[in-house]
C-alpha positions in Angstrom: 48.4 261.6 178.4 46.7 258.6 176.6 46.8 257.6 173.0 43.0 258.7 172.7 43.7 261.9 173.9 46.3 262.7 171.3 43.7 261.0 168.8 41.5 264.2 169.2 43.8 266.3 167.0 44.5 263.6 164.3 42.0 265.0 161.9 43.3 268.4 162.2 46.1 270.3 160.3 48.5 272.2 162.7 50.3 274.3 160.3 46.9 275.2 158.1 45.3 276.6 161.2 48.5 278.6 162.1 48.8 280.1 158.7 44.7 280.9 159.2 45.1 282.7 162.4 48.2 284.7 161.7 46.8 285.6 158.5 43.3 287.0 160.3 45.6 288.8 162.5 47.7 290.5 160.2 44.6 291.7 158.1 43.2 293.1 161.2 46.2 294.8 162.2 47.1 296.3 158.8 43.8 298.2 158.6 43.9 299.7 162.0 44.4 303.5 162.3 45.6 305.3 165.5 42.5 305.4 167.4 42.0 301.6 167.0 45.7 300.8 167.8 45.0 302.4 171.1 41.8 300.8 171.9 42.0 298.5 175.2 41.7 294.8 174.2 40.6 291.9 176.4 44.1 291.3 178.0 43.9 293.5 181.4 46.0 296.8 181.0 46.9 295.7 177.2 45.7 298.0 174.2 45.4 296.4 170.8 49.0 297.9 170.0 50.4 295.8 173.4 49.0 292.6 172.0 50.8 293.1 168.8 53.8 293.8 170.8 53.4 290.6 173.0 53.2 288.5 169.7 56.3 290.2 168.2 58.2 289.6 171.6 57.3 286.0 171.9 59.1 285.4 168.6 62.2 285.5 170.7 61.1 282.4 172.7 59.5 280.5 169.4 63.0 281.3 167.7 64.8 280.0 170.5 63.1 276.5 170.3 63.7 276.4 166.5 67.5 277.4 166.8 68.1 274.9 170.0 69.4 277.9 172.0 67.0 277.7 175.1 70.1 278.5 177.3 70.7 281.7 175.2 67.2 282.7 175.6 67.5 282.4 179.2 70.8 284.1 179.8 69.2 287.3 177.9 66.1 287.0 180.1 68.4 286.9 183.1 70.5 289.7 181.8 67.4 291.8 181.4 65.8 291.1 185.0 63.4 289.2 183.4 61.7 286.5 185.8 58.8 284.4 185.1 56.2 284.0 182.3 54.2 287.2 183.2 57.5 289.2 183.4 58.5 288.2 180.2 55.1 289.1 178.6 55.4 292.6 180.1 58.8 292.9 179.1 58.0 292.2 175.5 55.3 295.0 175.4 57.1 297.6 177.5 60.2 297.6 175.4 57.9 298.1 172.1 55.5 300.7 173.4 57.8 303.7 172.2 58.3 302.2 168.7 56.0 302.9 165.7 53.3 300.4 165.5 54.2 300.0 161.6 57.8 298.9 162.9 56.3 296.2 165.3 53.9 294.9 162.8 56.7 294.2 160.3 58.8 292.6 163.0 56.2 290.4 163.8 55.1 289.6 160.5 58.6 288.6 159.7 59.6 286.7 162.6 56.3 284.9 162.7 56.5 284.1 159.0 59.7 282.5 159.7 58.2 280.5 162.5 55.3 279.2 160.7 57.5 278.1 157.5 60.2 276.5 159.8 57.6 274.4 162.0 56.0 273.5 158.9 59.2 272.4 157.2 60.2 270.3 160.4 56.7 268.4 160.5 54.5 267.6 163.3 56.0 264.4 164.6 59.8 266.0 164.9 60.8 266.8 168.2 61.4 270.4 169.3 63.4 271.6 172.2 61.3 274.0 174.3 61.6 275.4 177.8 59.6 272.5 179.2 61.6 269.8 177.3 61.3 268.0 174.1 58.1 268.4 172.7 56.5 267.4 169.3 56.3 270.1 166.4 52.8 269.5 165.9 51.4 269.7 169.3 53.7 272.9 170.0 52.0 274.6 166.7 48.6 273.5 168.2 49.3 275.5 171.5 50.4 278.6 169.0 47.0 278.1 167.0 45.0 278.4 170.5 47.2 281.5 171.6 46.7 283.4 168.0 42.8 282.5 167.8 42.6 283.7 171.7 44.4 287.3 170.8 42.4 287.6 167.6 39.5 287.6 169.9 41.2 290.0 172.3 41.3 292.6 169.9 38.2 292.1 168.1 39.6 290.6 164.7 36.7 289.5 162.6 35.5 286.0 162.3 33.2 285.1 159.2 30.1 283.2 160.1 31.0 280.7 157.6 34.0 279.6 159.7 33.0 280.1 163.2 31.7 276.8 164.0 34.8 275.0 162.5 37.1 277.3 164.6 34.9 276.6 167.7 35.3 272.9 166.9 39.2 272.9 166.7 39.6 275.0 169.6 37.5 272.8 171.6 39.6 269.6 170.6 42.9 271.3 171.3 41.8 272.3 174.7 40.2 269.1 175.6 43.8 267.5 174.5 45.4 269.8 176.5 43.3 269.1 179.7 44.0 265.5 179.3 47.8 266.2 178.9 47.8 268.2 181.8 46.0 265.6 183.8 43.0 268.0 184.7 40.6 267.4 187.4 38.0 268.1 184.6 36.2 265.5 182.9 35.0 266.6 179.8 32.2 264.7 177.6 31.8 266.6 174.3 28.4 266.6 172.6 27.1 267.8 169.3 26.6 271.5 170.5 27.3 271.3 174.0 30.1 270.1 176.3 29.5 268.3 179.7 32.2 269.1 182.4 32.4 267.5 185.9 35.1 268.5 188.6 34.8 266.3 191.8 31.0 265.9 191.5 30.3 269.5 190.6 28.9 269.5 186.7 28.1 272.1 184.2 26.8 272.0 180.7 28.4 274.4 178.5 28.0 275.9 174.9 31.1 274.5 173.1 32.2 278.4 172.6 31.8 279.2 176.4 33.8 275.9 177.1 36.6 277.5 174.8 36.4 280.6 176.7 36.6 279.0 179.9 39.9 277.2 179.0 41.6 280.2 177.9 40.4 282.1 180.9 38.3 284.4 179.0 35.0 283.9 180.3 33.2 287.3 181.8 33.5 287.9 185.6 29.9 287.4 186.0 29.4 284.2 184.2 27.3 281.8 186.7 30.0 278.6 185.9 31.1 277.4 189.3 34.5 278.8 190.1 36.0 275.1 190.9 35.0 274.3 187.1 36.3 277.8 185.9 39.8 276.8 187.5 39.7 273.4 186.4 39.2 274.3 182.8 41.7 277.1 182.4 44.6 275.4 180.8 45.7 277.5 177.8 46.0 281.1 179.2 
């Protein structure tokens, strides 16, 4: 990762974004009726209710990082027979499917509120112990920001017209940072409204919104983007 890549995020407040996206989800979830809870989300096989269960379950990992207890987290998953990222996600969802959605909403709201408070208190330059090793709190929060924005879109949480452009802007910048951090083959050249991408001599000119959707693996199956570029851009899901 280069200093230039990290500079992409200097004008963004990861904690403020986290608050905004968590509040968006909370407002949305709080207004749902039984029919809406059971509606399919963009996550294959998951309902809106399952997305909430996933977010609530993830707080186990978030708090393990904050508590410097990755070993305890790993031991619990081993005891539960959970192996790998996808297995953890499904475990989080399945163990909450029989619970009232009101209880899961309170669980997520309470635990995530603590996560947001503690992350902000630590500050963006403090090192946090994660499953991948030490990592700055601010950068970890940007990853949470992207996930929350993605899942808000997955369940159809409203985004006001007055905030849509700024939201796409920060999401594109976070994605460009992560691509650089991961050493992606994708070469990205941002423009005023579109983003140029090249992968091994194959190029595409994408609207910023579609670029973001590509980086989180949410482009529709019929989208004409070359599969080599699609694969190289996916970095946040």
